[in-house]
mmCIF file as Biopython writes it, N, C-alpha, C and O atoms, coordinates in Angstrom:
data_model
#
loop_
_atom_site.group_PDB
_atom_site.id
_atom_site.type_symbol
_atom_site.label_atom_id
_atom_site.label_alt_id
_atom_site.label_comp_id
_atom_site.label_asym_id
_atom_site.label_entity_id
_atom_site.label_seq_id
_atom_site.pdbx_PDB_ins_code
_atom_site.Cartn_x
_atom_site.Cartn_y
_atom_site.Cartn_z
_atom_site.occupancy
_atom_site.B_iso_or_equiv
_atom_site.auth_seq_id
_atom_site.auth_asym_id
_atom_site.pdbx_PDB_model_num
ATOM 1   N N  . UNK A ? 1  ? 73.528 18.662 -13.654 1.0 0.0 1  A 1 
ATOM 2   C CA . UNK A ? 1  ? 74.751 18.509 -12.880 1.0 0.0 1  A 1 
ATOM 3   C C  . UNK A ? 1  ? 74.618 17.245 -12.034 1.0 0.0 1  A 1 
ATOM 4   O O  . UNK A ? 1  ? 73.515 16.799 -11.718 1.0 0.0 1  A 1 
ATOM 5   N N  . UNK A ? 2  ? 75.733 16.700 -11.689 1.0 0.0 2  A 1 
ATOM 6   C CA . UNK A ? 2  ? 75.781 15.482 -10.901 1.0 0.0 2  A 1 
ATOM 7   C C  . UNK A ? 2  ? 76.880 15.600 -9.852  1.0 0.0 2  A 1 
ATOM 8   O O  . UNK A ? 2  ? 77.751 16.466 -9.936  1.0 0.0 2  A 1 
ATOM 9   N N  . UNK A ? 3  ? 76.823 14.729 -8.884  1.0 0.0 3  A 1 
ATOM 10  C CA . UNK A ? 3  ? 77.848 14.676 -7.845  1.0 0.0 3  A 1 
ATOM 11  C C  . UNK A ? 3  ? 78.672 13.413 -8.000  1.0 0.0 3  A 1 
ATOM 12  O O  . UNK A ? 3  ? 78.262 12.469 -8.676  1.0 0.0 3  A 1 
ATOM 13  N N  . UNK A ? 4  ? 79.842 13.400 -7.367  1.0 0.0 4  A 1 
ATOM 14  C CA . UNK A ? 4  ? 80.675 12.200 -7.349  1.0 0.0 4  A 1 
ATOM 15  C C  . UNK A ? 4  ? 81.215 12.009 -5.936  1.0 0.0 4  A 1 
ATOM 16  O O  . UNK A ? 4  ? 81.390 12.970 -5.186  1.0 0.0 4  A 1 
ATOM 17  N N  . UNK A ? 5  ? 81.471 10.773 -5.595  1.0 0.0 5  A 1 
ATOM 18  C CA . UNK A ? 5  ? 82.065 10.432 -4.301  1.0 0.0 5  A 1 
ATOM 19  C C  . UNK A ? 5  ? 83.550 10.212 -4.531  1.0 0.0 5  A 1 
ATOM 20  O O  . UNK A ? 5  ? 83.939 9.436  -5.404  1.0 0.0 5  A 1 
ATOM 21  N N  . UNK A ? 6  ? 84.374 10.887 -3.757  1.0 0.0 6  A 1 
ATOM 22  C CA . UNK A ? 6  ? 85.826 10.740 -3.858  1.0 0.0 6  A 1 
ATOM 23  C C  . UNK A ? 6  ? 86.215 9.431  -3.170  1.0 0.0 6  A 1 
ATOM 24  O O  . UNK A ? 6  ? 86.149 9.320  -1.946  1.0 0.0 6  A 1 
ATOM 25  N N  . UNK A ? 7  ? 86.613 8.458  -3.957  1.0 0.0 7  A 1 
ATOM 26  C CA . UNK A ? 7  ? 86.876 7.109  -3.448  1.0 0.0 7  A 1 
ATOM 27  C C  . UNK A ? 7  ? 87.911 7.083  -2.329  1.0 0.0 7  A 1 
ATOM 28  O O  . UNK A ? 7  ? 87.768 6.324  -1.371  1.0 0.0 7  A 1 
ATOM 29  N N  . UNK A ? 8  ? 88.942 7.899  -2.442  1.0 0.0 8  A 1 
ATOM 30  C CA . UNK A ? 8  ? 89.998 7.912  -1.424  1.0 0.0 8  A 1 
ATOM 31  C C  . UNK A ? 8  ? 89.508 8.423  -0.073  1.0 0.0 8  A 1 
ATOM 32  O O  . UNK A ? 8  ? 90.120 8.143  0.958   1.0 0.0 8  A 1 
ATOM 33  N N  . UNK A ? 9  ? 88.407 9.171  -0.076  1.0 0.0 9  A 1 
ATOM 34  C CA . UNK A ? 9  ? 87.873 9.719  1.170   1.0 0.0 9  A 1 
ATOM 35  C C  . UNK A ? 9  ? 86.695 8.928  1.718   1.0 0.0 9  A 1 
ATOM 36  O O  . UNK A ? 9  ? 86.388 9.020  2.906   1.0 0.0 9  A 1 
ATOM 37  N N  . UNK A ? 10 ? 86.033 8.154  0.868   1.0 0.0 10 A 1 
ATOM 38  C CA . UNK A ? 10 ? 84.842 7.400  1.281   1.0 0.0 10 A 1 
ATOM 39  C C  . UNK A ? 10 ? 85.222 6.315  2.287   1.0 0.0 10 A 1 
ATOM 40  O O  . UNK A ? 10 ? 86.122 5.509  2.050   1.0 0.0 10 A 1 
ATOM 41  N N  . UNK A ? 11 ? 84.511 6.317  3.414   1.0 0.0 11 A 1 
ATOM 42  C CA . UNK A ? 11 ? 84.762 5.309  4.452   1.0 0.0 11 A 1 
ATOM 43  C C  . UNK A ? 11 ? 83.868 4.092  4.306   1.0 0.0 11 A 1 
ATOM 44  O O  . UNK A ? 11 ? 84.032 3.111  5.031   1.0 0.0 11 A 1 
ATOM 45  N N  . UNK A ? 12 ? 82.917 4.143  3.369   1.0 0.0 12 A 1 
ATOM 46  C CA . UNK A ? 12 ? 82.001 3.028  3.180   1.0 0.0 12 A 1 
ATOM 47  C C  . UNK A ? 12 ? 80.947 2.930  4.267   1.0 0.0 12 A 1 
ATOM 48  O O  . UNK A ? 12 ? 80.421 1.848  4.525   1.0 0.0 12 A 1 
ATOM 49  N N  . UNK A ? 13 ? 80.638 4.038  4.900   1.0 0.0 13 A 1 
ATOM 50  C CA . UNK A ? 13 ? 79.702 4.024  6.030   1.0 0.0 13 A 1 
ATOM 51  C C  . UNK A ? 13 ? 78.257 3.766  5.611   1.0 0.0 13 A 1 
ATOM 52  O O  . UNK A ? 13 ? 77.453 3.329  6.434   1.0 0.0 13 A 1 
ATOM 53  N N  . UNK A ? 14 ? 77.912 4.024  4.362   1.0 0.0 14 A 1 
ATOM 54  C CA . UNK A ? 14 ? 76.590 3.824  3.763   1.0 0.0 14 A 1 
ATOM 55  C C  . UNK A ? 14 ? 75.523 4.827  4.187   1.0 0.0 14 A 1 
ATOM 56  O O  . UNK A ? 14 ? 74.342 4.611  3.913   1.0 0.0 14 A 1 
ATOM 57  N N  . UNK A ? 15 ? 75.902 5.907  4.842   1.0 0.0 15 A 1 
ATOM 58  C CA . UNK A ? 15 ? 74.916 6.906  5.273   1.0 0.0 15 A 1 
ATOM 59  C C  . UNK A ? 15 ? 74.223 7.563  4.083   1.0 0.0 15 A 1 
ATOM 60  O O  . UNK A ? 15 ? 73.052 7.929  4.175   1.0 0.0 15 A 1 
ATOM 61  N N  . UNK A ? 16 ? 74.924 7.713  2.984   1.0 0.0 16 A 1 
ATOM 62  C CA . UNK A ? 16 ? 74.392 8.426  1.824   1.0 0.0 16 A 1 
ATOM 63  C C  . UNK A ? 16 ? 73.365 7.633  1.024   1.0 0.0 16 A 1 
ATOM 64  O O  . UNK A ? 16 ? 72.396 8.202  0.522   1.0 0.0 16 A 1 
ATOM 65  N N  . UNK A ? 17 ? 73.568 6.343  0.903   1.0 0.0 17 A 1 
ATOM 66  C CA . UNK A ? 17 ? 72.750 5.532  -0.008  1.0 0.0 17 A 1 
ATOM 67  C C  . UNK A ? 17 ? 71.243 5.641  0.246   1.0 0.0 17 A 1 
ATOM 68  O O  . UNK A ? 17 ? 70.503 5.905  -0.702  1.0 0.0 17 A 1 
ATOM 69  N N  . UNK A ? 18 ? 70.756 5.455  1.460   1.0 0.0 18 A 1 
ATOM 70  C CA . UNK A ? 18 ? 69.298 5.519  1.664   1.0 0.0 18 A 1 
ATOM 71  C C  . UNK A ? 18 ? 68.719 6.930  1.576   1.0 0.0 18 A 1 
ATOM 72  O O  . UNK A ? 18 ? 67.502 7.090  1.484   1.0 0.0 18 A 1 
ATOM 73  N N  . UNK A ? 19 ? 69.567 7.949  1.604   1.0 0.0 19 A 1 
ATOM 74  C CA . UNK A ? 19 ? 69.089 9.332  1.560   1.0 0.0 19 A 1 
ATOM 75  C C  . UNK A ? 19 ? 68.811 9.833  0.157   1.0 0.0 19 A 1 
ATOM 76  O O  . UNK A ? 19 ? 68.140 10.852 -0.004  1.0 0.0 19 A 1 
ATOM 77  N N  . UNK A ? 20 ? 69.305 9.150  -0.861  1.0 0.0 20 A 1 
ATOM 78  C CA . UNK A ? 20 ? 69.165 9.615  -2.238  1.0 0.0 20 A 1 
ATOM 79  C C  . UNK A ? 20 ? 67.748 9.375  -2.753  1.0 0.0 20 A 1 
ATOM 80  O O  . UNK A ? 20 ? 67.311 8.227  -2.840  1.0 0.0 20 A 1 
ATOM 81  N N  . UNK A ? 21 ? 67.024 10.448 -3.096  1.0 0.0 21 A 1 
ATOM 82  C CA . UNK A ? 21 ? 65.657 10.277 -3.580  1.0 0.0 21 A 1 
ATOM 83  C C  . UNK A ? 21 ? 65.578 9.659  -4.985  1.0 0.0 21 A 1 
ATOM 84  O O  . UNK A ? 21 ? 64.513 9.211  -5.409  1.0 0.0 21 A 1 
ATOM 85  N N  . UNK A ? 22 ? 66.695 9.637  -5.695  1.0 0.0 22 A 1 
ATOM 86  C CA . UNK A ? 22 ? 66.726 9.106  -7.058  1.0 0.0 22 A 1 
ATOM 87  C C  . UNK A ? 22 ? 67.363 7.725  -7.153  1.0 0.0 22 A 1 
ATOM 88  O O  . UNK A ? 22 ? 67.506 7.178  -8.247  1.0 0.0 22 A 1 
ATOM 89  N N  . UNK A ? 23 ? 67.743 7.164  -6.016  1.0 0.0 23 A 1 
ATOM 90  C CA . UNK A ? 23 ? 68.423 5.861  -5.975  1.0 0.0 23 A 1 
ATOM 91  C C  . UNK A ? 23 ? 69.639 5.856  -6.899  1.0 0.0 23 A 1 
ATOM 92  O O  . UNK A ? 23 ? 69.896 4.881  -7.606  1.0 0.0 23 A 1 
ATOM 93  N N  . UNK A ? 24 ? 70.384 6.970  -6.879  1.0 0.0 24 A 1 
ATOM 94  C CA . UNK A ? 24 ? 71.565 7.118  -7.735  1.0 0.0 24 A 1 
ATOM 95  C C  . UNK A ? 24 ? 72.840 6.586  -7.078  1.0 0.0 24 A 1 
ATOM 96  O O  . UNK A ? 24 ? 73.874 6.476  -7.737  1.0 0.0 24 A 1 
ATOM 97  N N  . UNK A ? 25 ? 72.775 6.260  -5.798  1.0 0.0 25 A 1 
ATOM 98  C CA . UNK A ? 25 ? 73.968 5.817  -5.074  1.0 0.0 25 A 1 
ATOM 99  C C  . UNK A ? 25 ? 73.912 4.309  -4.867  1.0 0.0 25 A 1 
ATOM 100 O O  . UNK A ? 25 ? 72.896 3.761  -4.440  1.0 0.0 25 A 1 
ATOM 101 N N  . UNK A ? 26 ? 75.020 3.653  -5.177  1.0 0.0 26 A 1 
ATOM 102 C CA . UNK A ? 26 ? 75.102 2.206  -4.982  1.0 0.0 26 A 1 
ATOM 103 C C  . UNK A ? 26 ? 76.474 1.831  -4.452  1.0 0.0 26 A 1 
ATOM 104 O O  . UNK A ? 26 ? 77.432 2.598  -4.547  1.0 0.0 26 A 1 
ATOM 105 N N  . UNK A ? 27 ? 76.545 0.633  -3.893  1.0 0.0 27 A 1 
ATOM 106 C CA . UNK A ? 27 ? 77.798 0.140  -3.329  1.0 0.0 27 A 1 
ATOM 107 C C  . UNK A ? 27 ? 78.541 -0.689 -4.368  1.0 0.0 27 A 1 
ATOM 108 O O  . UNK A ? 27 ? 77.946 -1.478 -5.101  1.0 0.0 27 A 1 
ATOM 109 N N  . UNK A ? 28 ? 79.851 -0.493 -4.413  1.0 0.0 28 A 1 
ATOM 110 C CA . UNK A ? 28 ? 80.703 -1.279 -5.299  1.0 0.0 28 A 1 
ATOM 111 C C  . UNK A ? 28 ? 82.021 -1.509 -4.577  1.0 0.0 28 A 1 
ATOM 112 O O  . UNK A ? 28 ? 82.773 -0.565 -4.334  1.0 0.0 28 A 1 
ATOM 113 N N  . UNK A ? 29 ? 82.299 -2.752 -4.235  1.0 0.0 29 A 1 
ATOM 114 C CA . UNK A ? 29 ? 83.538 -3.122 -3.540  1.0 0.0 29 A 1 
ATOM 115 C C  . UNK A ? 29 ? 83.734 -2.329 -2.243  1.0 0.0 29 A 1 
ATOM 116 O O  . UNK A ? 29 ? 84.808 -1.779 -1.999  1.0 0.0 29 A 1 
ATOM 117 N N  . UNK A ? 30 ? 82.692 -2.276 -1.422  1.0 0.0 30 A 1 
ATOM 118 C CA . UNK A ? 30 ? 82.701 -1.611 -0.114  1.0 0.0 30 A 1 
ATOM 119 C C  . UNK A ? 30 ? 82.859 -0.095 -0.178  1.0 0.0 30 A 1 
ATOM 120 O O  . UNK A ? 30 ? 83.098 0.542  0.847   1.0 0.0 30 A 1 
ATOM 121 N N  . UNK A ? 31 ? 82.730 0.488  -1.362  1.0 0.0 31 A 1 
ATOM 122 C CA . UNK A ? 31 ? 82.713 1.935  -1.521  1.0 0.0 31 A 1 
ATOM 123 C C  . UNK A ? 31 ? 81.432 2.299  -2.250  1.0 0.0 31 A 1 
ATOM 124 O O  . UNK A ? 31 ? 80.784 1.441  -2.851  1.0 0.0 31 A 1 
ATOM 125 N N  . UNK A ? 32 ? 81.076 3.549  -2.195  1.0 0.0 32 A 1 
ATOM 126 C CA . UNK A ? 32 ? 79.835 3.983  -2.820  1.0 0.0 32 A 1 
ATOM 127 C C  . UNK A ? 32 ? 80.116 4.861  -4.022  1.0 0.0 32 A 1 
ATOM 128 O O  . UNK A ? 32 ? 81.061 5.650  -4.035  1.0 0.0 32 A 1 
ATOM 129 N N  . UNK A ? 33 ? 79.267 4.705  -5.037  1.0 0.0 33 A 1 
ATOM 130 C CA . UNK A ? 33 ? 79.396 5.474  -6.267  1.0 0.0 33 A 1 
ATOM 131 C C  . UNK A ? 33 ? 78.057 6.122  -6.595  1.0 0.0 33 A 1 
ATOM 132 O O  . UNK A ? 33 ? 77.004 5.643  -6.173  1.0 0.0 33 A 1 
ATOM 133 N N  . UNK A ? 34 ? 78.109 7.213  -7.348  1.0 0.0 34 A 1 
ATOM 134 C CA . UNK A ? 34 ? 76.905 7.922  -7.763  1.0 0.0 34 A 1 
ATOM 135 C C  . UNK A ? 34 ? 76.762 7.775  -9.277  1.0 0.0 34 A 1 
ATOM 136 O O  . UNK A ? 34 ? 77.691 8.071  -10.028 1.0 0.0 34 A 1 
ATOM 137 N N  . UNK A ? 35 ? 75.593 7.316  -9.716  1.0 0.0 35 A 1 
ATOM 138 C CA . UNK A ? 35 ? 75.300 7.208  -11.137 1.0 0.0 35 A 1 
ATOM 139 C C  . UNK A ? 35 ? 74.974 8.611  -11.652 1.0 0.0 35 A 1 
ATOM 140 O O  . UNK A ? 35 ? 73.947 9.177  -11.276 1.0 0.0 35 A 1 
ATOM 141 N N  . UNK A ? 36 ? 75.822 9.177  -12.498 1.0 0.0 36 A 1 
ATOM 142 C CA . UNK A ? 36 ? 75.599 10.549 -12.963 1.0 0.0 36 A 1 
ATOM 143 C C  . UNK A ? 36 ? 74.325 10.707 -13.797 1.0 0.0 36 A 1 
ATOM 144 O O  . UNK A ? 36 ? 73.802 11.814 -13.916 1.0 0.0 36 A 1 
ATOM 145 N N  . UNK A ? 37 ? 73.827 9.624  -14.370 1.0 0.0 37 A 1 
ATOM 146 C CA . UNK A ? 37 ? 72.601 9.692  -15.152 1.0 0.0 37 A 1 
ATOM 147 C C  . UNK A ? 37 ? 71.356 9.812  -14.264 1.0 0.0 37 A 1 
ATOM 148 O O  . UNK A ? 37 ? 70.303 10.252 -14.725 1.0 0.0 37 A 1 
ATOM 149 N N  . UNK A ? 38 ? 71.478 9.423  -12.996 1.0 0.0 38 A 1 
ATOM 150 C CA . UNK A ? 38 ? 70.344 9.483  -12.069 1.0 0.0 38 A 1 
ATOM 151 C C  . UNK A ? 38 ? 70.436 10.652 -11.093 1.0 0.0 38 A 1 
ATOM 152 O O  . UNK A ? 38 ? 69.416 11.096 -10.564 1.0 0.0 38 A 1 
ATOM 153 N N  . UNK A ? 39 ? 71.636 11.152 -10.852 1.0 0.0 39 A 1 
ATOM 154 C CA . UNK A ? 39 ? 71.838 12.199 -9.849  1.0 0.0 39 A 1 
ATOM 155 C C  . UNK A ? 39 ? 71.337 13.554 -10.353 1.0 0.0 39 A 1 
ATOM 156 O O  . UNK A ? 39 ? 71.676 13.989 -11.454 1.0 0.0 39 A 1 
ATOM 157 N N  . UNK A ? 40 ? 70.528 14.207 -9.526  1.0 0.0 40 A 1 
ATOM 158 C CA . UNK A ? 40 ? 70.025 15.555 -9.837  1.0 0.0 40 A 1 
ATOM 159 C C  . UNK A ? 40 ? 70.462 16.563 -8.785  1.0 0.0 40 A 1 
ATOM 160 O O  . UNK A ? 40 ? 69.989 17.700 -8.776  1.0 0.0 40 A 1 
ATOM 161 N N  . UNK A ? 41 ? 71.368 16.150 -7.894  1.0 0.0 41 A 1 
ATOM 162 C CA . UNK A ? 41 ? 71.787 16.965 -6.744  1.0 0.0 41 A 1 
ATOM 163 C C  . UNK A ? 41 ? 70.571 17.341 -5.895  1.0 0.0 41 A 1 
ATOM 164 O O  . UNK A ? 41 ? 70.562 18.370 -5.219  1.0 0.0 41 A 1 
ATOM 165 N N  . UNK A ? 42 ? 69.561 16.497 -5.945  1.0 0.0 42 A 1 
ATOM 166 C CA . UNK A ? 42 ? 68.323 16.636 -5.165  1.0 0.0 42 A 1 
ATOM 167 C C  . UNK A ? 42 ? 67.472 17.839 -5.564  1.0 0.0 42 A 1 
ATOM 168 O O  . UNK A ? 42 ? 66.558 18.223 -4.835  1.0 0.0 42 A 1 
ATOM 169 N N  . UNK A ? 43 ? 67.770 18.435 -6.717  1.0 0.0 43 A 1 
ATOM 170 C CA . UNK A ? 43 ? 66.964 19.568 -7.181  1.0 0.0 43 A 1 
ATOM 171 C C  . UNK A ? 43 ? 65.521 19.120 -7.371  1.0 0.0 43 A 1 
ATOM 172 O O  . UNK A ? 43 ? 65.249 18.078 -7.967  1.0 0.0 43 A 1 
ATOM 173 N N  . UNK A ? 44 ? 64.611 19.923 -6.854  1.0 0.0 44 A 1 
ATOM 174 C CA . UNK A ? 44 ? 63.196 19.604 -6.933  1.0 0.0 44 A 1 
ATOM 175 C C  . UNK A ? 44 ? 62.699 18.790 -5.761  1.0 0.0 44 A 1 
ATOM 176 O O  . UNK A ? 44 ? 61.492 18.691 -5.541  1.0 0.0 44 A 1 
ATOM 177 N N  . UNK A ? 45 ? 63.619 18.200 -4.998  1.0 0.0 45 A 1 
ATOM 178 C CA . UNK A ? 45 ? 63.245 17.413 -3.821  1.0 0.0 45 A 1 
ATOM 179 C C  . UNK A ? 45 ? 63.676 18.092 -2.528  1.0 0.0 45 A 1 
ATOM 180 O O  . UNK A ? 45 ? 62.913 18.136 -1.563  1.0 0.0 45 A 1 
ATOM 181 N N  . UNK A ? 46 ? 64.893 18.620 -2.505  1.0 0.0 46 A 1 
ATOM 182 C CA . UNK A ? 46 ? 65.471 19.230 -1.304  1.0 0.0 46 A 1 
ATOM 183 C C  . UNK A ? 46 ? 66.265 20.475 -1.686  1.0 0.0 46 A 1 
ATOM 184 O O  . UNK A ? 46 ? 66.631 20.660 -2.846  1.0 0.0 46 A 1 
ATOM 185 N N  . UNK A ? 47 ? 66.522 21.315 -0.705  1.0 0.0 47 A 1 
ATOM 186 C CA . UNK A ? 47 ? 67.319 22.523 -0.950  1.0 0.0 47 A 1 
ATOM 187 C C  . UNK A ? 47 ? 68.802 22.222 -1.125  1.0 0.0 47 A 1 
ATOM 188 O O  . UNK A ? 47 ? 69.505 22.955 -1.820  1.0 0.0 47 A 1 
ATOM 189 N N  . UNK A ? 48 ? 69.281 21.150 -0.500  1.0 0.0 48 A 1 
ATOM 190 C CA . UNK A ? 48 ? 70.682 20.745 -0.589  1.0 0.0 48 A 1 
ATOM 191 C C  . UNK A ? 48 ? 70.755 19.254 -0.879  1.0 0.0 48 A 1 
ATOM 192 O O  . UNK A ? 48 ? 69.837 18.517 -0.519  1.0 0.0 48 A 1 
ATOM 193 N N  . UNK A ? 49 ? 71.827 18.790 -1.523  1.0 0.0 49 A 1 
ATOM 194 C CA . UNK A ? 49 ? 71.987 17.355 -1.759  1.0 0.0 49 A 1 
ATOM 195 C C  . UNK A ? 49 ? 72.015 16.591 -0.437  1.0 0.0 49 A 1 
ATOM 196 O O  . UNK A ? 49 ? 72.815 16.891 0.449   1.0 0.0 49 A 1 
ATOM 197 N N  . UNK A ? 50 ? 71.147 15.618 -0.319  1.0 0.0 50 A 1 
ATOM 198 C CA . UNK A ? 50 ? 71.025 14.883 0.931   1.0 0.0 50 A 1 
ATOM 199 C C  . UNK A ? 50 ? 72.232 14.013 1.245   1.0 0.0 50 A 1 
ATOM 200 O O  . UNK A ? 50 ? 72.547 13.792 2.414   1.0 0.0 50 A 1 
ATOM 201 N N  . UNK A ? 51 ? 72.909 13.516 0.220   1.0 0.0 51 A 1 
ATOM 202 C CA . UNK A ? 51 ? 74.100 12.701 0.469   1.0 0.0 51 A 1 
ATOM 203 C C  . UNK A ? 51 ? 75.193 13.542 1.122   1.0 0.0 51 A 1 
ATOM 204 O O  . UNK A ? 51 ? 75.887 13.081 2.028   1.0 0.0 51 A 1 
ATOM 205 N N  . UNK A ? 52 ? 75.336 14.781 0.653   1.0 0.0 52 A 1 
ATOM 206 C CA . UNK A ? 52 ? 76.330 15.687 1.228   1.0 0.0 52 A 1 
ATOM 207 C C  . UNK A ? 52 ? 75.960 16.025 2.670   1.0 0.0 52 A 1 
ATOM 208 O O  . UNK A ? 52 ? 76.829 16.101 3.539   1.0 0.0 52 A 1 
ATOM 209 N N  . UNK A ? 53 ? 74.678 16.226 2.918   1.0 0.0 53 A 1 
ATOM 210 C CA . UNK A ? 53 ? 74.210 16.597 4.257   1.0 0.0 53 A 1 
ATOM 211 C C  . UNK A ? 53 ? 74.486 15.517 5.298   1.0 0.0 53 A 1 
ATOM 212 O O  . UNK A ? 53 ? 74.752 15.837 6.456   1.0 0.0 53 A 1 
ATOM 213 N N  . UNK A ? 54 ? 74.427 14.246 4.910   1.0 0.0 54 A 1 
ATOM 214 C CA . UNK A ? 54 ? 74.614 13.165 5.889   1.0 0.0 54 A 1 
ATOM 215 C C  . UNK A ? 54 ? 76.020 12.581 5.901   1.0 0.0 54 A 1 
ATOM 216 O O  . UNK A ? 54 ? 76.363 11.836 6.819   1.0 0.0 54 A 1 
ATOM 217 N N  . UNK A ? 55 ? 76.832 12.896 4.916   1.0 0.0 55 A 1 
ATOM 218 C CA . UNK A ? 55 ? 78.182 12.333 4.846   1.0 0.0 55 A 1 
ATOM 219 C C  . UNK A ? 55 ? 79.035 12.838 6.009   1.0 0.0 55 A 1 
ATOM 220 O O  . UNK A ? 55 ? 79.131 14.046 6.228   1.0 0.0 55 A 1 
ATOM 221 N N  . UNK A ? 56 ? 79.653 11.924 6.752   1.0 0.0 56 A 1 
ATOM 222 C CA . UNK A ? 56 ? 80.473 12.337 7.893   1.0 0.0 56 A 1 
ATOM 223 C C  . UNK A ? 56 ? 81.866 12.840 7.507   1.0 0.0 56 A 1 
ATOM 224 O O  . UNK A ? 56 ? 82.607 13.319 8.366   1.0 0.0 56 A 1 
ATOM 225 N N  . UNK A ? 57 ? 82.228 12.739 6.232   1.0 0.0 57 A 1 
ATOM 226 C CA . UNK A ? 57 ? 83.559 13.133 5.773   1.0 0.0 57 A 1 
ATOM 227 C C  . UNK A ? 57 ? 83.452 14.416 4.936   1.0 0.0 57 A 1 
ATOM 228 O O  . UNK A ? 57 ? 82.771 14.440 3.911   1.0 0.0 57 A 1 
ATOM 229 N N  . UNK A ? 58 ? 84.119 15.462 5.374   1.0 0.0 58 A 1 
ATOM 230 C CA . UNK A ? 58 ? 84.104 16.717 4.630   1.0 0.0 58 A 1 
ATOM 231 C C  . UNK A ? 58 ? 84.744 16.556 3.263   1.0 0.0 58 A 1 
ATOM 232 O O  . UNK A ? 58 ? 85.791 15.925 3.123   1.0 0.0 58 A 1 
ATOM 233 N N  . UNK A ? 59 ? 84.105 17.131 2.262   1.0 0.0 59 A 1 
ATOM 234 C CA . UNK A ? 59 ? 84.609 17.170 0.886   1.0 0.0 59 A 1 
ATOM 235 C C  . UNK A ? 59 ? 84.726 15.796 0.235   1.0 0.0 59 A 1 
ATOM 236 O O  . UNK A ? 59 ? 85.494 15.622 -0.711  1.0 0.0 59 A 1 
ATOM 237 N N  . UNK A ? 60 ? 83.978 14.831 0.730   1.0 0.0 60 A 1 
ATOM 238 C CA . UNK A ? 60 ? 83.967 13.488 0.137   1.0 0.0 60 A 1 
ATOM 239 C C  . UNK A ? 60 ? 83.069 13.430 -1.082  1.0 0.0 60 A 1 
ATOM 240 O O  . UNK A ? 60 ? 83.321 12.651 -2.001  1.0 0.0 60 A 1 
ATOM 241 N N  . UNK A ? 61 ? 82.014 14.253 -1.104  1.0 0.0 61 A 1 
ATOM 242 C CA . UNK A ? 61 ? 81.074 14.266 -2.218  1.0 0.0 61 A 1 
ATOM 243 C C  . UNK A ? 61 ? 81.121 15.655 -2.853  1.0 0.0 61 A 1 
ATOM 244 O O  . UNK A ? 61 ? 80.806 16.659 -2.214  1.0 0.0 61 A 1 
ATOM 245 N N  . UNK A ? 62 ? 81.520 15.687 -4.117  1.0 0.0 62 A 1 
ATOM 246 C CA . UNK A ? 62 ? 81.741 16.948 -4.827  1.0 0.0 62 A 1 
ATOM 247 C C  . UNK A ? 62 ? 81.028 16.943 -6.172  1.0 0.0 62 A 1 
ATOM 248 O O  . UNK A ? 62 ? 80.645 15.885 -6.672  1.0 0.0 62 A 1 
ATOM 249 N N  . UNK A ? 63 ? 80.851 18.129 -6.759  1.0 0.0 63 A 1 
ATOM 250 C CA . UNK A ? 63 ? 80.271 18.190 -8.107  1.0 0.0 63 A 1 
ATOM 251 C C  . UNK A ? 63 ? 81.161 17.474 -9.114  1.0 0.0 63 A 1 
ATOM 252 O O  . UNK A ? 63 ? 82.388 17.547 -9.050  1.0 0.0 63 A 1 
ATOM 253 N N  . UNK A ? 64 ? 80.519 16.785 -10.039 1.0 0.0 64 A 1 
ATOM 254 C CA . UNK A ? 64 ? 81.225 16.100 -11.111 1.0 0.0 64 A 1 
ATOM 255 C C  . UNK A ? 64 ? 81.720 17.141 -12.106 1.0 0.0 64 A 1 
ATOM 256 O O  . UNK A ? 64 ? 80.941 17.974 -12.569 1.0 0.0 64 A 1 
ATOM 257 N N  . UNK A ? 65 ? 82.993 17.102 -12.435 1.0 0.0 65 A 1 
ATOM 258 C CA . UNK A ? 65 ? 83.555 18.072 -13.392 1.0 0.0 65 A 1 
ATOM 259 C C  . UNK A ? 65 ? 82.966 17.814 -14.772 1.0 0.0 65 A 1 
ATOM 260 O O  . UNK A ? 65 ? 82.826 16.668 -15.198 1.0 0.0 65 A 1 
ATOM 261 N N  . UNK A ? 66 ? 82.631 18.869 -15.445 1.0 0.0 66 A 1 
ATOM 262 C CA . UNK A ? 66 ? 82.010 18.742 -16.776 1.0 0.0 66 A 1 
ATOM 263 C C  . UNK A ? 66 ? 83.037 18.359 -17.816 1.0 0.0 66 A 1 
ATOM 264 O O  . UNK A ? 66 ? 82.700 18.208 -18.990 1.0 0.0 66 A 1 
#
């Protein structure tokens, strides 16, 4: 499973990028995106996804629909 950042809600604060243990988050045009091939939702590293934990915007980072 992977997560995605909702572009319309992302403020570009960059809080999420350094928290990702898989370096799956990158900046593109002042917004942040998650590479679904690298994202593991922090399984094996943390109990909860770290990007979600630090994001100041509720519901900005959600599971990627299959």
